[in-house]
Residue frames relative to the residue before (quaternion, step in Angstrom):
aa qw qx qy qz dx dy dz
X 1.0000 0.0000 0.0000 0.0000 0.00 0.00 0.00
X 0.6158 0.5489 -0.3494 0.4443 3.59 1.07 -0.69
X 0.6202 0.5422 -0.3417 0.4524 3.59 1.08 -0.71
X 0.6522 0.5111 -0.3167 0.4617 3.58 1.03 -0.76
X 0.6178 0.5205 -0.3416 0.4803 3.58 1.06 -0.71
X 0.6493 0.5020 -0.3134 0.4777 3.59 0.97 -0.84
X 0.6389 0.5221 -0.3230 0.4637 3.59 0.96 -0.83
X 0.6520 0.5255 -0.3179 0.4446 3.58 0.89 -0.91
X 0.5958 0.6015 -0.3477 0.4030 3.59 1.13 -0.61
X 0.6318 0.5304 -0.3307 0.4585 3.59 1.22 -0.37
X 0.6871 0.4944 -0.2641 0.4623 3.58 1.25 -0.38
X 0.5357 -0.6396 0.4694 0.2891 3.52 -1.11 0.84
X 0.5625 -0.5666 0.4765 0.3682 3.55 -1.24 0.46
X 0.7060 0.4212 -0.2387 0.5170 3.59 1.24 -0.49
X 0.2537 0.8151 -0.4886 0.1802 3.61 1.26 0.34
X 0.0469 0.7615 -0.6463 0.0164 3.53 -1.23 0.66
X 0.0490 -0.7502 0.6583 0.0381 3.53 -1.25 0.57
X 0.7763 -0.1801 0.0810 0.5986 3.54 0.18 1.26
X 0.8146 -0.1809 0.1598 0.5273 3.58 -0.66 -1.11
X 0.5719 0.5840 -0.3766 0.4359 3.61 1.30 -0.03
X 0.1685 -0.7849 0.5895 0.0898 3.57 -0.70 1.09
X 0.7602 -0.3866 0.2562 0.4550 3.59 -1.30 0.02
X 0.6548 0.5118 -0.3230 0.4528 3.62 0.94 -0.80
X 0.6610 0.4874 -0.3019 0.4841 3.60 0.97 -0.84
X 0.6185 0.5406 -0.3348 0.4616 3.58 1.06 -0.75
X 0.6302 0.5257 -0.3245 0.4703 3.59 1.01 -0.83
X 0.6523 0.5044 -0.3171 0.4685 3.61 0.96 -0.82
X 0.6357 0.5172 -0.3317 0.4674 3.60 1.01 -0.74
X 0.6480 0.5099 -0.3198 0.4668 3.59 0.97 -0.82
X 0.6464 0.5165 -0.3209 0.4609 3.60 0.96 -0.84
X 0.6305 0.5359 -0.3298 0.4543 3.60 1.04 -0.72
X 0.6639 0.5008 -0.2964 0.4697 3.60 1.17 -0.55
X 0.4897 0.6772 -0.4303 0.3412 3.59 1.22 -0.41
X 0.7923 0.2923 -0.2367 0.4803 3.54 -0.94 0.92
X 0.5958 0.5346 -0.3756 0.4671 3.59 1.22 -0.25
X 0.5438 -0.6008 0.4503 0.3749 3.59 -1.08 0.56
X 0.4963 -0.6559 0.4837 0.2992 3.56 -1.02 0.81
X 0.3018 -0.7266 0.5881 0.1875 3.54 -1.10 0.74
X 0.3586 -0.7329 0.5361 0.2167 3.56 -0.78 1.01
X 0.0345 -0.7866 0.6165 -0.0053 3.53 -1.01 0.91
X 0.2837 -0.7141 0.6124 0.1857 3.50 -1.29 0.48
X 0.2846 -0.7411 0.5828 0.1736 3.56 -0.97 0.89
X 0.0478 -0.8043 0.5920 -0.0165 3.55 -0.91 0.97
X 0.8599 0.1644 -0.1125 0.4701 3.52 -1.31 0.49
X 0.1173 0.8210 -0.5408 0.1409 3.55 0.85 1.03
X 0.0183 0.7746 -0.6313 0.0341 3.56 -0.93 0.97
X 0.0721 -0.7904 0.6082 0.0091 3.57 -0.92 0.96
X 0.0749 -0.7685 0.6354 0.0117 3.55 -0.83 1.07
X 0.1020 -0.8053 0.5835 0.0253 3.58 -0.68 1.10
X 0.0152 0.7822 -0.6229 -0.0009 3.55 -1.19 0.60
X 0.1495 -0.7573 0.6275 0.1024 3.49 -1.34 0.33
X 0.1199 0.7340 -0.6625 0.0894 3.53 -0.85 1.06
X 0.8090 -0.0036 0.0199 0.5875 3.63 -0.34 -1.11
X 0.7797 0.0383 -0.0195 0.6247 3.57 1.21 -0.51
X 0.5684 -0.5702 0.4575 0.3773 3.56 -1.29 0.23
X 0.0198 0.8056 -0.5919 0.0171 3.55 -1.12 0.65
X 0.1396 -0.7601 0.6288 0.0861 3.53 -1.28 0.50
X 0.1210 -0.7165 0.6772 0.1159 3.53 -1.21 0.64
X 0.0680 -0.8093 0.5829 -0.0248 3.57 -0.59 1.20
X 0.0369 -0.7872 0.6152 -0.0245 3.56 -0.78 1.10
X 0.1391 0.7919 -0.5819 0.1221 3.58 -0.93 0.90
X 0.4139 -0.6509 0.5701 0.2827 3.50 -1.34 0.40
X 0.1564 -0.7702 0.6146 0.0676 3.56 -1.04 0.85
X 0.0072 -0.8251 0.5611 -0.0660 3.58 -0.32 1.31
X 0.3838 -0.7256 0.5197 0.2368 3.61 -0.60 1.11
X 0.5884 -0.5865 0.4248 0.3595 3.56 -1.07 0.80
X 0.7893 0.2916 -0.2444 0.4819 3.54 -0.96 0.97
X 0.6766 0.4379 -0.2940 0.5138 3.58 1.28 -0.05
X 0.4664 -0.6796 0.4942 0.2763 3.54 -1.24 0.41
X 0.7909 0.1881 -0.0915 0.5751 3.56 1.13 -0.59
X 0.0732 -0.7874 0.6108 0.0402 3.52 -1.30 0.32
X 0.6513 -0.4851 0.3897 0.4343 3.54 -1.12 -0.68
X 0.3247 -0.6885 0.6047 0.2343 3.52 -1.30 0.40
X 0.1091 -0.8110 0.5745 0.0186 3.56 -0.75 1.09
X 0.1384 -0.7503 0.6386 0.1002 3.51 -1.27 0.54
X 0.0876 -0.7817 0.6172 0.0161 3.52 -0.99 0.98
X 0.2073 -0.7308 0.6362 0.1345 3.52 -1.21 0.68
X 0.1257 -0.8043 0.5807 0.0102 3.54 -0.74 1.16
X 0.0127 0.7654 -0.6434 0.0029 3.53 -1.20 0.65
X 0.5223 -0.6367 0.4622 0.3289 3.56 -1.25 0.21
X 0.0453 -0.7439 0.6668 -0.0033 3.52 -1.12 0.93
X 0.8346 -0.0776 0.0098 0.5453 3.55 -0.63 1.12
X 0.7246 -0.4646 0.2330 0.4525 3.56 1.02 0.87
X 0.6760 0.4486 -0.3006 0.5014 3.62 1.25 0.04
X 0.4874 -0.6514 0.4977 0.3006 3.57 -1.08 0.77
X 0.0202 0.7878 -0.6127 0.0595 3.56 -0.93 1.02
X 0.4449 -0.6589 0.5385 0.2790 3.56 -1.17 0.68
X 0.1014 -0.8151 0.5669 0.0624 3.60 -0.72 1.01
X 0.7800 0.0735 -0.0908 0.6147 3.60 1.26 -0.16
X 0.0230 0.7798 -0.6247 0.0345 3.57 -1.10 0.77
X 0.1379 0.7978 -0.5797 0.0921 3.54 -1.00 0.78
X 0.4733 -0.6242 0.5358 0.3152 3.53 -1.33 0.30
X 0.1387 -0.7985 0.5818 0.0676 3.57 -0.89 0.94
């Protein structure tokens, strides 16, 4: 459960993933509590940074579960909240 609290700390209070908002995301994380963690390998990490009215990052990576050859490709959008980088959107592409 402590790992899930730490994980949630990376996400913005305004987080969304398609139709999933921050409250729904919290419920999904709570449902995972107590389950064994699945090891994953991150591949092909790409980070695009920009600065206009605020700082932003677009992070794209492959997420491959241990023991598998393929996985999903995810994209995250990061912004600063109170001086800390937070994920405000995440999706599978």
